[in-house]
C-alpha positions as CSV (number, residue, x, y, z in Angstrom):
1,M,-0.2,-0.1,-0.1
2,K,1.1,3.6,-0.7
3,L,1.0,6.1,1.6
4,E,-1.4,8.1,-0.5
5,E,-3.8,5.1,-0.4
6,A,-4.4,5.4,3.3
7,T,-7.1,7.5,5.0
8,K,-6.6,10.5,7.3
9,E,-7.5,8.3,9.9
10,E,-5.3,5.5,9.0
11,L,-2.4,7.7,8.7
12,I,-3.0,9.3,12.0
13,Y,-3.4,5.8,13.6
14,W,-0.2,5.0,12.2
15,I,1.5,7.8,13.4
16,E,0.4,7.6,16.9
17,L,1.3,3.7,16.8
18,H,4.9,4.9,15.9
19,E,5.0,8.0,17.8
20,W,7.8,6.9,19.9
21,K,9.6,6.0,17.0
22,L,9.2,9.2,15.1
23,A,9.3,11.7,18.0
24,S,12.6,12.9,17.2
25,K,11.3,13.6,13.6
26,L,7.9,15.0,14.6
27,K,9.3,17.7,16.2
28,G,10.2,19.4,13.0
29,F,7.2,18.2,11.5
30,E,5.5,21.6,11.6
31,K,8.5,23.4,10.2
32,D,9.1,20.7,7.6
33,I,5.1,21.3,6.3
34,L,5.2,24.8,6.6
35,F,8.3,24.9,4.6
36,Y,6.6,22.6,2.0
37,R,3.5,25.0,2.0
38,I,5.6,27.8,1.3
39,Q,7.2,26.3,-1.7
40,K,4.1,25.3,-3.0
41,N,2.7,28.5,-2.4
42,S,5.6,30.3,-4.0
43,K,5.2,28.1,-7.3
44,E,1.4,28.8,-7.7
45,H,1.8,32.5,-7.2
46,K,4.9,32.5,-9.6
47,E,2.1,30.5,-12.1
48,L,-0.5,33.1,-11.3
49,F,2.0,36.3,-11.6
50,A,3.0,34.9,-15.2
51,R,-0.6,34.2,-16.3
52,Y,-1.5,38.1,-15.0
53,S,1.6,39.3,-16.8
54,E,0.5,37.7,-20.0
55,T,-3.1,39.0,-19.4
56,L,-2.0,42.3,-19.2
57,S,0.4,42.2,-21.8
58,A,-2.4,41.0,-24.2
59,Y,-5.1,43.7,-22.7
60,I,-2.5,46.6,-23.3
61,E,-1.7,45.4,-26.7
62,F,-5.5,44.6,-27.4
63,L,-6.4,48.1,-26.9
64,K,-3.5,50.1,-28.3
65,P,-4.8,50.7,-31.6
66,Y,-7.8,52.4,-29.5
67,D,-5.3,54.9,-27.9
68,N,-6.8,58.5,-28.0
69,I,-10.1,57.3,-29.4
70,S,-13.1,58.5,-27.6
71,I,-15.0,55.5,-25.9
72,I,-18.0,56.1,-27.8
73,D,-16.4,55.5,-31.0
74,I,-14.8,51.9,-30.1
75,P,-16.5,48.9,-31.5
76,K,-18.7,47.3,-28.9
77,D,-17.4,43.9,-29.6
78,V,-13.7,45.5,-28.7
79,L,-15.2,47.0,-25.5
80,N,-16.7,43.5,-24.7
81,K,-13.7,41.8,-25.0
82,G,-11.7,44.6,-23.3
83,V,-14.1,44.2,-20.2
84,K,-13.5,40.2,-20.3
85,L,-9.7,41.0,-19.6
86,E,-10.0,43.3,-17.3
87,R,-12.4,40.6,-15.2
88,E,-9.7,38.1,-15.6
89,L,-7.1,40.5,-14.3
90,K,-9.4,41.2,-11.4
91,D,-9.6,37.7,-10.9
92,L,-6.1,36.9,-11.2
93,N,-5.2,39.6,-8.7
94,K,-7.6,38.4,-6.2
95,K,-5.9,35.1,-6.5
96,L,-2.4,36.8,-6.2
97,Q,-3.3,38.8,-3.1
98,K,-4.8,35.3,-1.6
99,K,-1.4,33.9,-2.3
100,E,0.5,36.5,-1.0
101,K,-1.7,36.5,2.6
102,E,-1.2,32.7,2.6
103,W,2.7,33.3,2.1
104,S,2.7,35.8,4.5
105,K,1.0,33.7,7.2
106,Y,3.5,30.5,6.7
107,N,6.3,33.0,7.2
108,K,5.1,34.5,10.2
109,K,4.6,30.8,11.6
110,I,8.1,29.9,10.2
111,D,9.8,33.0,12.3
112,E,7.7,32.0,15.5
113,I,9.3,28.7,15.2
114,L,12.5,29.6,14.4
115,Q,12.3,32.5,17.0
116,I,13.6,35.2,14.7
């Protein structure tokens, strides 16, 4: 059986059963998990930021031909696409902010553990 195939309950049972063997390892458990979460968060943030940058570039390029043109003179389909891109940027920005809050929370906890 692989570790991934065990249920949460089974994993907890096994850890409790072998706690005395794992005692020295469990002292670093929280730190190790937080470092894992930070790495995962950083990877996800990097991917989101890349998507945000690409979308922002696409938005800027898409609207560039309409610089100095009154909004009334911009075709409706162009405005609709611009709005769609703006919504996508807003959504990505919210996700980025969430990742940044998570990162701060994890790092604050790491600082507490390491007493920095």
